[in-house]
Backbone atoms as SQL, in Angstrom:
CREATE TABLE atoms (id INTEGER PRIMARY KEY, chain TEXT, resi INTEGER, resn TEXT, atom TEXT, x REAL, y REAL, z REAL);
INSERT INTO atoms VALUES
  (1, 'A', 1, 'MET', 'N', -4.157, -192.532, -98.830),
  (2, 'A', 1, 'MET', 'CA', -4.929, -191.386, -98.371),
  (3, 'A', 1, 'MET', 'C', -5.606, -190.728, -99.584),
  (4, 'A', 2, 'ASP', 'N', -6.859, -190.363, -99.462),
  (5, 'A', 2, 'ASP', 'CA', -7.622, -189.802, -100.576),
  (6, 'A', 2, 'ASP', 'C', -7.158, -188.414, -100.999),
  (7, 'A', 3, 'ASP', 'N', -6.542, -187.667, -100.099),
  (8, 'A', 3, 'ASP', 'CA', -6.152, -186.292, -100.409),
  (9, 'A', 3, 'ASP', 'C', -4.782, -186.177, -101.048),
  (10, 'A', 4, 'GLU', 'N', -4.087, -187.279, -101.215),
  (11, 'A', 4, 'GLU', 'CA', -2.758, -187.241, -101.815),
  (12, 'A', 4, 'GLU', 'C', -2.849, -186.901, -103.307),
  (13, 'A', 5, 'PRO', 'N', -1.935, -186.073, -103.826),
  (14, 'A', 5, 'PRO', 'CA', -1.938, -185.780, -105.260),
  (15, 'A', 5, 'PRO', 'C', -1.702, -187.049, -106.069),
  (16, 'A', 6, 'SER', 'N', -2.383, -187.133, -107.186),
  (17, 'A', 6, 'SER', 'CA', -2.221, -188.314, -108.034),
  (18, 'A', 6, 'SER', 'C', -1.599, -187.973, -109.383),
  (19, 'A', 7, 'LEU', 'N', -1.447, -186.681, -109.674),
  (20, 'A', 7, 'LEU', 'CA', -0.893, -186.257, -110.959),
  (21, 'A', 7, 'LEU', 'C', 0.137, -185.152, -110.760),
  (22, 'A', 8, 'LEU', 'N', 1.173, -185.179, -111.579),
  (23, 'A', 8, 'LEU', 'CA', 2.136, -184.086, -111.631),
  (24, 'A', 8, 'LEU', 'C', 2.076, -183.503, -113.032),
  (25, 'A', 9, 'VAL', 'N', 1.762, -182.218, -113.130),
  (26, 'A', 9, 'VAL', 'CA', 1.754, -181.512, -114.409),
  (27, 'A', 9, 'VAL', 'C', 3.016, -180.665, -114.425),
  (28, 'A', 10, 'ASP', 'N', 3.866, -180.897, -115.419),
  (29, 'A', 10, 'ASP', 'CA', 5.194, -180.297, -115.495),
  (30, 'A', 10, 'ASP', 'C', 5.208, -179.164, -116.512),
  (31, 'A', 11, 'GLU', 'N', 6.009, -178.124, -116.242),
  (32, 'A', 11, 'GLU', 'CA', 6.170, -176.978, -117.146),
  (33, 'A', 11, 'GLU', 'C', 4.816, -176.361, -117.507),
  (34, 'A', 12, 'THR', 'N', 4.154, -175.806, -116.522),
  (35, 'A', 12, 'THR', 'CA', 2.803, -175.291, -116.682),
  (36, 'A', 12, 'THR', 'C', 2.785, -173.835, -117.118),
  (37, 'A', 13, 'PHE', 'N', 1.904, -173.532, -118.061),
  (38, 'A', 13, 'PHE', 'CA', 1.711, -172.178, -118.571),
  (39, 'A', 13, 'PHE', 'C', 0.241, -171.946, -118.832),
  (40, 'A', 14, 'GLN', 'N', -0.169, -170.691, -118.729),
  (41, 'A', 14, 'GLN', 'CA', -1.501, -170.283, -119.122),
  (42, 'A', 14, 'GLN', 'C', -1.413, -169.825, -120.573),
  (43, 'A', 15, 'VAL', 'N', -2.345, -170.255, -121.409),
  (44, 'A', 15, 'VAL', 'CA', -2.359, -169.872, -122.821),
  (45, 'A', 15, 'VAL', 'C', -3.326, -168.712, -122.974),
  (46, 'A', 16, 'LYS', 'N', -2.842, -167.611, -123.553),
  (47, 'A', 16, 'LYS', 'CA', -3.682, -166.438, -123.790),
  (48, 'A', 16, 'LYS', 'C', -3.527, -166.002, -125.228),
  (49, 'A', 17, 'GLY', 'N', -4.580, -165.450, -125.774),
  (50, 'A', 17, 'GLY', 'CA', -4.527, -164.898, -127.111),
  (51, 'A', 17, 'GLY', 'C', -5.399, -165.659, -128.081),
  (52, 'A', 18, 'SER', 'N', -5.158, -165.384, -129.328),
  (53, 'A', 18, 'SER', 'CA', -5.951, -165.959, -130.406),
  (54, 'A', 18, 'SER', 'C', -5.107, -166.909, -131.223),
  (55, 'A', 19, 'GLU', 'N', -5.705, -167.978, -131.666),
  (56, 'A', 19, 'GLU', 'CA', -4.968, -168.931, -132.489),
  (57, 'A', 19, 'GLU', 'C', -4.830, -168.445, -133.933),
  (58, 'A', 20, 'THR', 'N', -5.565, -167.425, -134.306),
  (59, 'A', 20, 'THR', 'CA', -5.455, -166.884, -135.659),
  (60, 'A', 20, 'THR', 'C', -4.318, -165.870, -135.670),
  (61, 'A', 21, 'GLY', 'N', -3.241, -166.169, -136.335),
  (62, 'A', 21, 'GLY', 'CA', -2.085, -165.278, -136.375),
  (63, 'A', 21, 'GLY', 'C', -1.101, -165.595, -135.273),
  (64, 'A', 22, 'ASP', 'N', -0.295, -164.606, -134.890),
  (65, 'A', 22, 'ASP', 'CA', 0.758, -164.800, -133.894),
  (66, 'A', 22, 'ASP', 'C', 0.314, -164.411, -132.492),
  (67, 'A', 23, 'GLY', 'N', -0.957, -164.323, -132.249),
  (68, 'A', 23, 'GLY', 'CA', -1.447, -163.816, -130.976),
  (69, 'A', 23, 'GLY', 'C', -1.507, -164.813, -129.845),
  (70, 'A', 24, 'VAL', 'N', -0.636, -165.828, -129.820),
  (71, 'A', 24, 'VAL', 'CA', -0.650, -166.795, -128.728),
  (72, 'A', 24, 'VAL', 'C', 0.509, -166.504, -127.786),
  (73, 'A', 25, 'ASP', 'N', 0.193, -166.269, -126.511),
  (74, 'A', 25, 'ASP', 'CA', 1.205, -166.035, -125.485),
  (75, 'A', 25, 'ASP', 'C', 1.102, -167.123, -124.430),
  (76, 'A', 26, 'LEU', 'N', 2.248, -167.575, -123.958),
  (77, 'A', 26, 'LEU', 'CA', 2.295, -168.521, -122.847),
  (78, 'A', 26, 'LEU', 'C', 2.792, -167.769, -121.622),
  (79, 'A', 27, 'ILE', 'N', 1.976, -167.751, -120.587),
  (80, 'A', 27, 'ILE', 'CA', 2.274, -167.015, -119.370),
  (81, 'A', 27, 'ILE', 'C', 2.561, -168.028, -118.266),
  (82, 'A', 28, 'PRO', 'N', 3.689, -167.891, -117.569),
  (83, 'A', 28, 'PRO', 'CA', 3.996, -168.844, -116.505),
  (84, 'A', 28, 'PRO', 'C', 2.828, -168.986, -115.516),
  (85, 'A', 29, 'TYR', 'N', 2.527, -170.216, -115.167),
  (86, 'A', 29, 'TYR', 'CA', 1.431, -170.516, -114.254),
  (87, 'A', 29, 'TYR', 'C', 1.891, -171.581, -113.280),
  (88, 'A', 30, 'PRO', 'N', 1.622, -171.485, -112.014),
  (89, 'A', 30, 'PRO', 'CA', 0.780, -170.494, -111.359),
  (90, 'A', 30, 'PRO', 'C', 1.478, -169.141, -111.261),
  (91, 'A', 31, 'HIS', 'N', 0.673, -168.100, -111.261),
  (92, 'A', 31, 'HIS', 'CA', 1.192, -166.738, -111.156),
  (93, 'A', 31, 'HIS', 'C', 1.847, -166.535, -109.794),
  (94, 'A', 32, 'TYR', 'N', 2.788, -165.637, -109.753),
  (95, 'A', 32, 'TYR', 'CA', 3.456, -165.224, -108.512),
  (96, 'A', 32, 'TYR', 'C', 4.243, -166.356, -107.860),
  (97, 'A', 33, 'SER', 'N', 4.708, -167.290, -108.683),
  (98, 'A', 33, 'SER', 'CA', 5.506, -168.397, -108.178),
  (99, 'A', 33, 'SER', 'C', 6.508, -168.806, -109.249),
  (100, 'A', 34, 'SER', 'N', 7.681, -169.228, -108.824),
  (101, 'A', 34, 'SER', 'CA', 8.656, -169.718, -109.792),
  (102, 'A', 34, 'SER', 'C', 8.489, -171.214, -110.042),
  (103, 'A', 35, 'ASN', 'N', 7.563, -171.854, -109.333),
  (104, 'A', 35, 'ASN', 'CA', 7.304, -173.282, -109.550),
  (105, 'A', 35, 'ASN', 'C', 6.656, -173.504, -110.906),
  (106, 'A', 36, 'ARG', 'N', 7.155, -174.466, -111.648),
  (107, 'A', 36, 'ARG', 'CA', 6.583, -174.801, -112.944),
  (108, 'A', 36, 'ARG', 'C', 5.978, -176.199, -112.913),
  (109, 'A', 37, 'HIS', 'N', 5.654, -176.666, -111.713),
  (110, 'A', 37, 'HIS', 'CA', 5.052, -177.977, -111.539),
  (111, 'A', 37, 'HIS', 'C', 3.808, -177.830, -110.666),
  (112, 'A', 38, 'ILE', 'N', 2.767, -178.556, -111.014),
  (113, 'A', 38, 'ILE', 'CA', 1.545, -178.531, -110.217),
  (114, 'A', 38, 'ILE', 'C', 1.161, -179.971, -109.891),
  (115, 'A', 39, 'PHE', 'N', 0.940, -180.246, -108.621),
  (116, 'A', 39, 'PHE', 'CA', 0.407, -181.535, -108.203),
  (117, 'A', 39, 'PHE', 'C', -1.106, -181.411, -108.103),
  (118, 'A', 40, 'LEU', 'N', -1.814, -182.358, -108.683),
  (119, 'A', 40, 'LEU', 'CA', -3.272, -182.344, -108.677),
  (120, 'A', 40, 'LEU', 'C', -3.812, -183.664, -108.168),
  (121, 'A', 41, 'THR', 'N', -5.003, -183.595, -107.597),
  (122, 'A', 41, 'THR', 'CA', -5.719, -184.828, -107.312),
  (123, 'A', 41, 'THR', 'C', -6.559, -185.163, -108.533),
  (124, 'A', 42, 'SER', 'N', -6.940, -186.379, -108.681),
  (125, 'A', 42, 'SER', 'CA', -7.691, -186.775, -109.874),
  (126, 'A', 42, 'SER', 'C', -9.039, -186.068, -109.959),
  (127, 'A', 43, 'THR', 'N', -9.572, -185.595, -108.855),
  (128, 'A', 43, 'THR', 'CA', -10.851, -184.886, -108.887),
  (129, 'A', 43, 'THR', 'C', -10.710, -183.486, -109.485),
  (130, 'A', 44, 'ASP', 'N', -9.470, -182.954, -109.570),
  (131, 'A', 44, 'ASP', 'CA', -9.244, -181.622, -110.135),
  (132, 'A', 44, 'ASP', 'C', -9.142, -181.639, -111.655),
  (133, 'A', 45, 'VAL', 'N', -8.970, -182.796, -112.236),
  (134, 'A', 45, 'VAL', 'CA', -8.754, -182.894, -113.677),
  (135, 'A', 45, 'VAL', 'C', -10.083, -183.189, -114.357),
  (136, 'A', 46, 'LEU', 'N', -10.525, -182.244, -115.166),
  (137, 'A', 46, 'LEU', 'CA', -11.780, -182.451, -115.894),
  (138, 'A', 46, 'LEU', 'C', -11.515, -183.096, -117.242),
  (139, 'A', 47, 'THR', 'N', -10.537, -182.571, -117.944),
  (140, 'A', 47, 'THR', 'CA', -10.214, -183.129, -119.249),
  (141, 'A', 47, 'THR', 'C', -8.837, -182.648, -119.654),
  (142, 'A', 48, 'ILE', 'N', -8.151, -183.430, -120.432),
  (143, 'A', 48, 'ILE', 'CA', -6.855, -183.035, -120.970),
  (144, 'A', 48, 'ILE', 'C', -6.969, -183.101, -122.480),
  (145, 'A', 49, 'LEU', 'N', -6.625, -182.015, -123.148),
  (146, 'A', 49, 'LEU', 'CA', -6.773, -181.909, -124.590),
  (147, 'A', 49, 'LEU', 'C', -5.421, -181.792, -125.264),
  (148, 'A', 50, 'ASP', 'N', -5.362, -182.170, -126.521),
  (149, 'A', 50, 'ASP', 'CA', -4.160, -181.938, -127.310),
  (150, 'A', 50, 'ASP', 'C', -4.121, -180.472, -127.712),
  (151, 'A', 51, 'PRO', 'N', -2.948, -179.829, -127.628),
  (152, 'A', 51, 'PRO', 'CA', -2.857, -178.419, -128.026),
  (153, 'A', 51, 'PRO', 'C', -2.940, -178.283, -129.544),
  (154, 'A', 52, 'SER', 'N', -3.336, -177.109, -129.963),
  (155, 'A', 52, 'SER', 'CA', -3.313, -176.828, -131.396),
  (156, 'A', 52, 'SER', 'C', -1.857, -176.774, -131.852),
  (157, 'A', 53, 'PRO', 'N', -1.590, -176.920, -133.146),
  (158, 'A', 53, 'PRO', 'CA', -0.205, -176.843, -133.637),
  (159, 'A', 53, 'PRO', 'C', 0.500, -175.543, -133.258),
  (160, 'A', 54, 'LEU', 'N', -0.208, -174.412, -133.302),
  (161, 'A', 54, 'LEU', 'CA', 0.405, -173.128, -132.960),
  (162, 'A', 54, 'LEU', 'C', 0.767, -173.072, -131.482),
  (163, 'A', 55, 'VAL', 'N', -0.110, -173.530, -130.614),
  (164, 'A', 55, 'VAL', 'CA', 0.175, -173.534, -129.177),
  (165, 'A', 55, 'VAL', 'C', 1.329, -174.489, -128.878),
  (166, 'A', 56, 'GLN', 'N', 1.351, -175.627, -129.528),
  (167, 'A', 56, 'GLN', 'CA', 2.439, -176.580, -129.312),
  (168, 'A', 56, 'GLN', 'C', 3.779, -175.990, -129.761),
  (169, 'A', 57, 'GLU', 'N', 3.787, -175.282, -130.877),
  (170, 'A', 57, 'GLU', 'CA', 5.008, -174.634, -131.361),
  (171, 'A', 57, 'GLU', 'C', 5.505, -173.597, -130.359),
  (172, 'A', 58, 'ARG', 'N', 4.585, -172.749, -129.870),
  (173, 'A', 58, 'ARG', 'CA', 4.961, -171.715, -128.892),
  (174, 'A', 58, 'ARG', 'C', 5.482, -172.352, -127.601),
  (175, 'A', 59, 'TYR', 'N', 4.844, -173.435, -127.173),
  (176, 'A', 59, 'TYR', 'CA', 5.276, -174.129, -125.958),
  (177, 'A', 59, 'TYR', 'C', 6.687, -174.671, -126.131),
  (178, 'A', 60, 'ASN', 'N', 6.955, -175.328, -127.243),
  (179, 'A', 60, 'ASN', 'CA', 8.288, -175.880, -127.493),
  (180, 'A', 60, 'ASN', 'C', 9.340, -174.773, -127.545),
  (181, 'A', 61, 'GLU', 'N', 9.016, -173.632, -128.162),
  (182, 'A', 61, 'GLU', 'CA', 9.935, -172.493, -128.205),
  (183, 'A', 61, 'GLU', 'C', 10.203, -171.966, -126.794),
  (184, 'A', 62, 'THR', 'N', 9.156, -171.852, -125.986),
  (185, 'A', 62, 'THR', 'CA', 9.281, -171.337, -124.630),
  (186, 'A', 62, 'THR', 'C', 10.135, -172.259, -123.768),
  (187, 'A', 63, 'ILE', 'N', 9.887, -173.549, -123.838),
  (188, 'A', 63, 'ILE', 'CA', 10.651, -174.513, -123.048),
  (189, 'A', 63, 'ILE', 'C', 12.126, -174.511, -123.489),
  (190, 'A', 64, 'ALA', 'N', 12.370, -174.414, -124.795),
  (191, 'A', 64, 'ALA', 'CA', 13.752, -174.373, -125.301),
  (192, 'A', 64, 'ALA', 'C', 14.484, -173.145, -124.754),
  (193, 'A', 65, 'LYS', 'N', 13.828, -171.995, -124.736),
  (194, 'A', 65, 'LYS', 'CA', 14.436, -170.776, -124.203),
  (195, 'A', 65, 'LYS', 'C', 14.740, -170.916, -122.712),
  (196, 'A', 66, 'LEU', 'N', 13.808, -171.501, -121.968),
  (197, 'A', 66, 'LEU', 'CA', 13.998, -171.647, -120.521),
  (198, 'A', 66, 'LEU', 'C', 15.108, -172.645, -120.191),
  (199, 'A', 67, 'SER', 'N', 15.290, -173.647, -121.015),
  (200, 'A', 67, 'SER', 'CA', 16.326, -174.643, -120.732),
  (201, 'A', 67, 'SER', 'C', 17.725, -174.100, -121.011),
  (202, 'A', 68, 'LYS', 'N', 17.832, -173.024, -121.786),
  (203, 'A', 68, 'LYS', 'CA', 19.132, -172.409, -122.080),
  (204, 'A', 68, 'LYS', 'C', 19.598, -171.493, -120.947),
  (205, 'A', 69, 'LYS', 'N', 18.698, -171.115, -120.056),
  (206, 'A', 69, 'LYS', 'CA', 19.043, -170.201, -118.951),
  (207, 'A', 69, 'LYS', 'C', 19.865, -170.887, -117.902);
């Protein structure tokens, strides 16, 4: 079926702030939901980029904190 999701994006966050300094915040996404997984169809994906080192560091810190809960 064409409408079936073809991708699972795990541990999703919105990145806000500036990469210069400590101004990078990761906000749980989607908002107003405790789900940290998003199913997408291939038509929803425009591009996937590698995160900057600072964003990757913040993401790893955030995931480590959440796994301790």
